[in-house]
N, C-alpha and C positions, 0 to 999 in steps of 0.2 A: 781778548784771547781768541784764537781761532777755534771754531766749534769742533773741528776735526781733532784738536788736541784733547778736548774734553771726552770725545768719543773713544780716542785711543787709550786715555787713562781709565775710562770706565771699563773697557774690555780688559785692560791689564789687571784692574782690581778684581774683576770676576775670576780671572784665571789664577791669581795668586791666593785667593781665599775661597776656594770652591766649597769646602765643608761649611764655612760660615755662611756663605750665600745660600746654600741648600737649606741649612738650619733656619735661617730667617724666612726663606720662602715657605717652608713647611709650617712655621709658626703663623705666618699670615694666612696660609690656606686653611689651617685649623680654625683660626679666629673667624674668617669669613664663612666657613662651613657651619660653625656653631651659630653664627648670627642667622644664616639662611634657614637652618633647622628651627631655630627659635621663631623666626617670622612665620614659617610654615605652620608650626604648631599653634601660634597665636591666631593667625588668620582662620584656621580650621576650627579652633575651639570657639571663636566668636560665631563662626558660621553654624556650628553644631547647636549652640544655644539659640540662635535665631530660628533654626529648623524646628527645634522643640517648641519654641514660642509660637511659630506659625501654625503648628498643629493644634494649638489650644483652641477649643471651641466649647460652647455650651450645648448639651443635649437635653432638650425639654421633652420628656415622654408624656404622651397624651392618653387620656382615658379612652377606652374602646367605644364608649357611647357618643363620642364627639361627632358632630355632623359636618359635612363638607363646607357648608356655609359658615359654621363657627370657626373652622380652621382658617378660612380666608380672613375673617374679622380678627382672629387672634394674631395671625401673621402681621397684619397691618398695624395692630396695636403694639406689638413687640418692636417693630421697626422704628417706632417713635421714641423708644428708650435710648438715652444717651449712651454712646459707645457701640451700639449695634450697627454693624456694617451691612450684613444681609442675613436673610432667614430662608432656609430651604426645608420644604416639607418632605419627609420620608415616610411613605406608606408602609403598611404591614408587609405587602408583597415585596417592596424594595428592600425592606429590612431583612427579609428572608434571603434575598439574593446576596446581600452584603454578608450575611452569616455564612452562606455557602462559599463565597469567595475567600473569606478569612479562615474558615475552619475546614473547608473541603468536604462538607457534608450538608445535605439538604435537611433543613429543620423538620420537615414532615417525615423524615426517616427516623427521627428521634421521638417526635410527638405525633399524635394523630391529628393535631390541629396546629395552627400557627400561633404560638404564645407571644410572639414579638409584638410590642406595641408600635403604633405609628408615632412619629416624633418630629420635632422641629430642630434642625441643626442651626445654631445661632453663631455666626461668625462676628468677631469683634475687631475694632481697630487696634493696632499694636499697642498704643498707649493705654488701652483699657485692659490689657492682658496681664493684670496683676491680681493677686488674691483679694486684696482690699476692694478693688473696683468690681471684680466679678461677684463678690459676695453682695454688694449693693444691687447689682443687676439681678442677682438671684432673688433677692428680697422683692424686687418689683415683679419678677416672673411668678413668684408664689402667690401673688394676689389674684391670679387667674385660676378659677376653679377647674378649667378644662385641662390643666397640667397636673399630671399624677406625680411626676418625680423630675428632679433637675440634677444633672450630673456634669462635671467638668474635670479636666485632668489636673486636680489640685496638687498631686505629688510632683508632676512635671514643673508646675509653676514654682513650687517650693525649691526645686533644684535650681531653677533659673535665678530666683531672688536670692538664694543662699550663696550662689557661686558667681554672680555677675560682678559685684563689687570686688570680691576677692580676686577674680580673674584679672580685672583691670589693674589692681594694685600689684599682683604677681607679675603681670606682663611688663609693667613699668619698671619694677624692681629688677627683673631679669635683664631688661634692655640696658639699664644703667650699669649693672654689674658686668655684663658681657662687653659693653663698649669700653669701659674703663680698664677691665682686665686685658682686653685686646690691645689697647694703646700701651699699657704697661709692659706686657709681654713682648710686643713687637719692638718698642723703644729700647727695652733692656737687651733684647737679643742683638739688635743692630748696634747698640752701644758697645757690647762685648766684641762685636766684629770690628768696630772702629778702633777699639783699644788694641786689638791684635795687630792692627796696621800702624801703630803709633810710630814705629821706626821710620816707615815710609813718610808719614806726615812730618816728622822732625827733620828729615832730609830735605823735604820740599820747603820747609820754613827756612832752613839754613841757606838754601840757594836763592832765597828771596821771593818765593811764591806768595801771592796774596791769599787772604782767607777765602776769597771767592774762587780762586783757582784750585785751592785744596778742597773746598766744600762741594763744588759743582759735580765732580765725578761720583761722590758719595750719594748726593741727592739723586743723580741719574740711576745709581745702583739701587737705591731704595724704591724708585719708581718701577724699575724692572722687576724687582722682587715682589712688589705689591701687585703688579699686573699679572705676572706668571702665577703667583700664589692664589690670587682671586679667581683666575681662569681655571686653575686646577680645582679649586673649591666648588665652582659652579658646575664643572663636569661631574664631580663626585656627588654633588647635591642632586643633580638631574638623574643620575643612575639610582641613587637611594630612593628618591621620591617616585621615580617611575616604577620601581619594584613595589613600594608601599602602596601606590595608587592601584596597581594591578591586583594586589593581594587583598586590600581591605575596602575598596570602594564597592558599594552596593546600590540598589535602587533607591533606598531611603536617603543615603548620604553620599554625595560625590566628593571625594577628597580633592581639594583644590591644590594644583601644582602652580607654583609661582610662574607668572607669564614672563615674556621677554624683557619687559620694562624693569621688573624686579631684578632679574638676573643681571641686566646691564648696570643697575644701581649697585648691586653687590660688587661687581667688578670695579666700578668707580670708587666705592667705599674702600675696598682692599688696596687699590692703587694709591689712594690718598693716605691711607694708614702707613703704607710702606714709605711713601715720599716724606710725609711729615715726621715719621719716626726717625728716618735717616737725617733729615734737616735739623731736628731738635737735638739729636744725639751728637752730631758733628759740631754743632754750634756750641754745646756745652763743653765738649772736649777741647775745642780751640780756646775757649775762655779759661779753662783750667790749665791748659798747657801754656 
């Protein structure tokens, strides 16, 4: 069959069922938009948990009586503990500067002296940033008499450990639900569109048209709807995410907008949905008919 015939039939289908085509395109656009929003939330939620985990470190506060030589020996000793990535000494003067940066006030304006102790900031490897492993490291640190107190962001770790597994399960469940719902809605919408053209299909069968001749323009129509719908979804997604990025991004957390590769994959996904939905629906209709 001449390709120009398929193109002519495809254009005729579009003209004779504009409302159905628009409805199918909107359904595809909504499905792709929903998937894009889901992926964005999923990526940024994982990124947020990682940001919280990256900030977890142990602060070992030292006695004021500790000598510089003892600090060096203590630092070397702590570096030998399993899981310790690096150790940074923070003097009383540096602690006062940090206080001023965080609270906007000099500690000497509050007290007549600097009450802040010197400390060691102990950074750990990511796999050791769990409550169980940090507690073991804490027990090792407590063996050093030069250390007065040991503090770490236990509440942050509790949030991570409580939500990490739940987040993975939730993301997987939502992905499955969104995918199957999208396929069902798109397939059902396209099926209704094909049913609306049953008279045309019956006429084509009566004049001897093959199943391929009947099916191809519908598949082309599904491809067109999927492409247009997914492009529309990507445009809306970029507008929405651009606004969200400008409104909610701060210095601590940069909201990630999906890059070009992700957007192209969304367009491909939407196009495949439209094409497959149309192909499956017309195939089932021809079998029934």
